[in-house]
N, C-alpha and C positions, 0 to 999 in steps of 0.2 A: 504493500499500498505504500509505504514510503516512497517507492518509487516510482511510481503512479503520479503520485500527487506533489513530488520534487520538476517531474517531468511535466506536468500539467504547469504549475506555476511558473517555471523559467521560459516555457514558450508564450503563454500569455502576457508577459512581462519583454519578449523579446531578448531576452539572455542567450551568451553563450552557455553550452553546457559542459566542454571537455575545458580542462586546463593545460597550461604549458608542460606541467610535469605531475604524475597522476602517480607518482611511485610513493610507497609507504613513508621514504624520508622526506617529503616535499611537503613545505610551510604552508601550502599554498596549491590543492588538487583540482582547483575547477569548481565553478559554480555547483556544479549536481553532485559531485561528492562533497562536497563541504555540505551544502542544504542535509544530503542524509545525515551527517554527522551531527550537524544542528536539531535534527529532528529527533535522533538518538538520546542527546543530551536532556532535550527535554520531556523524555518518555522511557522510562527504563524498558519497559516491555518492548519497546521497538528498538532499541538500543543492542539487547541481547542477540536480534537476529539479524541484523544489516552489516554490511561490509566484512570485516574480518571475522565476525561472529555467526556468518551466515551456516545453517545448517547444509551440511555436504557440499560445503564450499560454494553455493546457489548466491554468488554475489549480484545477480541481475543488474551488473552496474556497466557493463561493458559496450562501446560507441554502439554495435550491433544491436544490442538490447534494447538500448534507449531510442534507438530510430525505428525497431519495430512497436517498440507502445506508441510513440508519438503519430507511426504510421495507423495505427489502430484505432487511436483518437481522432485523427483527420478521417478517417474513413467514417466512422459513425455521425462525425459534423457534416459531410458530404450527403449520409443517408439522409441526416434530419431535413437537410436542405429538399433533397429528392421528394420525404413525405411532405414537407410544405409545399411542394410543386404539385404532387400528385399528378392528376388528371389536367390539370390548369393550361391553359396558353401561356407562354413564355416569350420573352426578349432577351437578345443577348447585347451586350455591351462590352465591346472589345478597344482596346490601347494597347501602343507596345513603345518601349523605353527599356535603353541599355540599363544593365546592372553594374555595379561598381567593377566585376571582371570583365567587362565590354562585350558582354551577351547580350542579344536581343531577347527580351522577355515580354510574352504577348499573354494581358491577363483579360480574364474572361469573368463577367458579372451578369447573373442573369436577375430579372425584373419579372416580376409576377405578381398576383392578387392570390392571398391564401383564402382559406375557408371563411374566414370570421371577417373577409372585406378588407383587409389591410396589405398597403401597398408595400413591396419588399422588393429590396437590391441586396442582394445575396452574392459575396464574391465567393467564386467557384473553383476557380483554376489559375493556374499559372503555368505557361509552357514557354520552353525555351526555342525558338525559332532558328532556322539556319539564314533562313531570307525573309522578306516579307512582301512577295509577291500573293497576287490575291488567290491564287492557286495553291500557295502553302498554307497560306493562315486557315483557308478553308478546310484544304484537309486536316489539319490541327485540331481545329473547333470541331469539325464532324466525329473526329475521335473520341474527344471529351464528351462529345451529347451522347454518341453512341455505348462510350463505358458506362454511361449513367443512364441507360432506357430512355435518355431522352430523345423523343423524334423530332426530325428536322420538319415534317407536316404540322407540328405545334407549335411552330415558330411565328409568333404575330409580329413582332417588331426587329428592327437591326437600329444600335445606334455607336457611329463610328464619328472620327472626324473627316476633315474635308479631304484628306489627300484621295489623290488619285488612285490608289492601290484599292481603299476602302471604297470610295464614292463614284468611279467607273461609271457611268451608265451601261457600257456595253461587256467590259471584263472585270470590272472593279468587284471587291467581295459582296457586296450589296447586290450586284447583278445576278453573282455565280450564284447566290440562297434562294434569289427570287426565282430562278431558274426551277428549283427544287420544291419552292414554296410562293407560289405568288401571292399571299396576302403577309409575307413578311417585312411590312413596309420599311423603308430605309427612312431614318430622321437624323438629319445632321445634328452634332452635339450641338446644343442652344448656347454653351457657354463658351466653346471655341469659337461660334459666329458671332457673339458680342466683345469676345476679344478681338477678332478681326475686324469688326466692324468700328471700335472707338481706337485702333491701332491706326487702321488705316485714315480716319477722320481726323486724328492727331496729327500725320504725316502731311496729311493735303495741306493744312494751312501754316505757313512756314513760321510766322512768331511763333506757334503753339510749339512747332518742334524743337523751335531755339529755347524756347521755357524749359522744354523737361531735358533737353541737353543739359544747359546750365544748372539745371534743378539737381540731377545726377553727379555734377562733378563738383557742385556744393558738398551735398552729402557724402561724396566720396572722401573730400577733403577736410571735411569736420571730421569724420571719423575713422579717418584712415589709422592714427594711432592711439594707444592708449593713453597718453600724454593728454593729445587734444579731448580726447572722450572726458578723460576727468574736469577737464576745464569744462566743458560742453556742463557736464551736471553741476558743477560747483557754482555756475553761472547760472544754473535752471534754479539751484536751490535759494539762492540769494533772490531773485525775482521772485521766486513763490513766495517766501518770507515777506519779503516788502508789499506784496501784495494782500497777502492775508494781513498784516498788519495796517494796511489801509482800508481793510474793510472791503477789496475790490474782488477777494475771493472766498468761498464758506469753508469753513472748516468741518470736519466730520471723516467717519472713516472711509478709507478709499478714496478720499479726495485730497488733490496738491501731490499726485505721485508724479515723481521726477523718471522721465521715460527718457527715450534716444530718437536718435533721426533714424525713420526706416528709410531702405533702400526699394527702390522700385523694381518688381520682378519682370521677366519678359514673357512669363507665362498666364500671369493672372492679372489681369487690368486693376483689381482694387487693391493691389500692392501702390500702384499709383496715387490711387486717394489719399492711402495711408502715409505717405511719404510727403504728400502736399499738409495734408492736417499736421503731422508732426512739425511741419517746416513752420506752417501759423502759429503753432504752440510755442516753438520755442526761436520764435523769429529775434528776439531781443538777445537773448545767451546765443544764437551761431553769430549776429554782429559782434559780440562782446569774444568771443574767441577770434574772429577774423581780425580783427582789431589787434589782438593780442598777436598774432604770426604777422601781421603785418610790420610789428615794432619790434619781436623778438624771433624771427624766424630765422631757423640756422643757414638757410642758402638764400641765395637773391630771388633761385626759380620759385623757391615756397613764398618768400615774399610778394614776389610779383604775381603770383595764381590767388593767392590771399585777396593781393589788394584788387586784383581786377572782377572777383567773385563780391569783392565788396562793393564794388562800382554797381555792379549788376544788381545785387538786393536793395540797393539803394536808389534805383530807377523806379521811376513812376510805371514803367510799362511792363516789368516785372511784377510789380506789385499788382497792377491789374490783371495780367494772366493769373497771374496766383488765385487771386478770389472768382475769376471767372472759371476757372478748371474745376474749384474747390466746388462754386455751385451747380457746375453743370455736373461732375461725377460725384456729387452727392444723390443727385437724383436718379443717375445708371447704377450707383453702389448697391442698393437695394437689390436692384433685378440681378446683379454680380452675385452678390451672397445668397439671394431663394435658389438659383441655379445649381448650388452646392447641395442643395437638400435633397435626400432621397426620395421624401413621399410626393413630390413635385409633377403633377400630372401637365400632361402637353395644352389641355386648355387654360389653366391656369397660367400656365406660362406664357400663351402669347396674350391672355390678360394683361401682365406684368409689364409685358412689351408695350401694350397698345399703352397704358397708363403710364408710362416712362415717355412715351412720343409724346404724350399730351401734354405731359409738364414740362418736357424741353419745349415745347411749342408756347406754351403760359409764360415761361420764364423769357422766352425771345422777345413777345408781345410787351411784356408788366416787369420784368426786372431789372432793364439796365438802369433806369433812376437810382434805385434804393442801394443796388450795385456800388454805383459811381459815388453815392455820396458816405458808403461804408470803405471803401478806398480811400478816400480825400480826409477820411477820419484816420485812418493810419496812417498815411503819409504827413497828415500835420503831427501825429503823436510821435514819430519818429524823425522829424523835421526833415523830408523828402520834397524835393520840388517838385510842385504841383501845377503842369502844362493850363494856360488860359485855354478852355474848352471853344471858345469865340476865336481865337488866333487860327491863321491859315497854318496850316500842318506841312510839312516839309518834310521828306522822305527819304532814302539813301543819304547823301553827302549833305544833302541841304541844299545843291545847288539848283536852281532855276531851270537850267536846260532838261534836269531828269525827272520836273516835277510835271505828271502826266495830266494830274487833273489839280482845280483849285478845289481843296476842301480843309473843313476845319479839323480839330483836334477834336472835339463831339463828335464827328461823322467817323473820323477815322476809327473811335473807341467803340462805337456802337455798332456802326455796319462791319467794319473791315476787321474787328476779331471778334467782337461779343456776338452780332449775328451770324457771323463767316463760321465762327468754330460749330453753335449750333447747328446753324444749316449742315455743316457737314456729318455731323453726328446724325441729326435727323434724317439726312440721306443715306448713308450708310446701314442704319437701323432699318430703314424702309426697305432697300436694298438686299441685308443679308436674312432679314426676317419677312419676307414676301408670303408664309403659309398662309395668310388671312385668305389668299386667293386660290389654297388648294380645297377642291372638293370635299375632301375627308376631313377636314378642319372644319370645315363650314357647316357638313352635314352633322358633325359630332358635337357643334356647339348647340344644338336644340336638346342635347341631354341634361345641360347645363343649370343647377338647382339656383342661381344667385338670383336675387332681387323676388323672390319665390315663385322661381319657375318662368321668369318672363318670357323664355327663348325657346319654351317647351312647344315642339311643333311635331307633332304625331306621321305627318306624311313625310318630313325630312329623318326621323328618326328610321322608319321603314325602309326608305330610301338607301342609307346608311347601311342597314343590315343587306339588303338588298345586293348593293353594288359592289360593295367594297368586303364583305365577310360571306358572301355566296356560300365559301364550304363549311361555314359552321352552322349554318341552318338548313333544315330539310325544308320541300314544299310546303310540307304539312304544317312545318313550324312557322313559316312565313304567314299562315294563315292565322294560326294561332297568336303570332305576334300582333296582328292588327287589333285583333278584339282585347287581348292583353292590355295595348296601349289606349285602349278607349276607358277600360276599368281603372288603369293606372291614373289617367288623368282627371277622374272625378275623385280617385279616393286619395292616393300620396299626395298630390298638389294642393290638397285641403288637409290632410294630416296636421295635427298639431306637431308631432315629432319630426315634420320634415320642415317644419318652418326657420328661416334666421340659419338656414346652412347655405354656403358656397363654393365649394368644390365637388366634381363628381366623386375625389376620393371619399367625403363622410359622407355623400349621399349611400356609396356601398356600403359603408358599414354601416348605416342605418340602416336599409332594407335588412341588412342579416341579424340587426339585433332588434329588429319589429318583429322577425320571422315574415317579414312581405317578399323576399327574395325567393321564398318557395313558389307564392302565389305569381312573381311577376318573374318566373327563373329566365325567361326569354329577355327580358330586358335587362335583369340582373347579367345575364352573360353578354350582352351587348356593351354595357357598361366597364367590365373588366375588362373585353379587348380595348377597351378606348384607354383605360388605363394602364394598361401594359405597352401601349405604345412608349419609347423609349424619349427623354426630354434632355438628359446632357451624361456625359460619361466621369464626373467627378469621382464618382465612385471606384472608377477603375483607375483613376490617377491618384486617391487616396492608399488602394492599394499599393500605389510603387512607393510612395510614402512609409509604408511599412516594409516593403521590400528593403528600403535602406536602411533601415533600422536593423533588420534581422542580417541582411547579406551586406555585412561593412567590410572597411578595407583589410580588417585583421581575418574576415572571415569570408574572405572573397574564393575559396576553393570548394564553399559548399554545393552538396551535391546537389541535383535537381529535385528528385523525390522530396529528398530532407527540405529543401526551400519551401516547395508547395505546402507540404505538409504544414510547417512550421507558419504560413504563412495565412492558411484558412484559420487554424487555431488561435492564432493572434487575432486574425479581423473579424471571425465570425465568435467571441470571445464569450457572448450570451449563451451560445448554445453549446461551448466546450466546456463552461463550466460547470453544466446541469446533467453531462454525463457521470452514469453512474462507474463507480471504480471497479464492483463486485464483473460488471460487464464487460470488460475492458480486462479483469484477469481470465474471464471465460473465454475469451476469443483468444488470449495471447497462449492459452493451453492447448487450445484446438487447432494451433496453427502445427505445434509439432509436440513430441513428447519432450517433458522436462526433469532438471536433475530433481527439483525441489519446489513445493508449493509457495506462491507468493502469499505474503501474508500482510 
């Protein structure tokens, strides 16, 4: 039992099992052996039967035994997931990434609705692939599904990024699966689309691109050394103490924490928003550190770089764009974070996209004046020169021959930066998220329960089943569906248990809770099919984060099966924690004859 629980605990914490020296004379025999010793010291009866005191010298601590027990545990997790799926339709979410040993790994996540009506996304496998061609990926995915008795004919969705090997209309992975199952509809990952939309929009406006380039330089410069980092924290502590003393900040638990500048990442746009927020919060402290570097820098190049950054940060242009992007990205950040949720359904995701575009449009029409007042107040506070908004704006070098139009500063900031930045964002969002015109989503919206089933339309729901899921409904069931929709309209739409719900995920759960899923089994089936459609591949990306914790630079030779078993136990911990140890012991002995009984 101590062996099993040690393996379980170490796997759940993504810890290494073995030590560099596991001999009797070693002072540190590795996590696994040391944990068994710890358990023995805490319980005398266990201490009498483990390690050197084990009966018949059956220690059951060898690396092979560790892997066998972990494999049993991992298989039980897979079996639990398979039981959760049952006969339900499912969707696959797939992504690839390189591990620390430079091997290409493919993560497979299954999305489905369980018996209770809850939407699940379960990590299922990590597979090493020799190349990333569509045929290779399809073969590996099909092998995983076949081994676990999951039929491709039951696949009702595919979620990948937009790479050509995945999304290609003729020879991409999604096209290959569509040939085997025409109802496995492909959805380009929403989070990836949003990232592309925001990045492209930022790059198209020159002033915005320059701003992020300067922001990255400032963050890197100030955070480059421990000395500057310490100076930044000290300057921030002094500023916070002063603001608390003057009553500008409230006190309380969790308030006035000293933070650090955030670097903007390349794969998640919300990190850019975090970077902007941290600079706004620590603006004065950053200025203090840059001034110190200008005066006391160790080299001319360092002093020159700090002086250039100081000039940039004290310019009206930089402050204006800083707060423009803070406003814009504050609106898009909710969508960024929502797309990381496992339980988000595709209709709710499209609603969030629509509300994001609407808020951006409102900001464009009504937000400039209040933004400008805020920027001017910040510039006044830090003694930054504010241009006369009615004066003639001169771009480039300021020479008259280079001026294309005679415009004011107010026009330049309002139209040339503020509206241009928002227009580029909205244009890209419209371009990337054009699913509102796709018939599948338009018909699916008739099932949405928000606003007391305002969009309910029995004819559209019938057309949805008839056109997109003919393989899931027989001709006889299509007749029954019409009848069920009539009763559903009179019953569910007016029932008090179904008021004030806004997503089809909640609707599915409520149908099960009230047992109405049995009366309206065909409508329930259709709702589950829509919920199965993928939204984002965030779960696969999180699995790669887990892979980095398990397969580190020190553990870079970990075997493929051991990696896969470790990952599924670590990621699906709620299932692994509930596995009965006695069932693991029984299966352990069923594999082959053992020298002694595990206790």
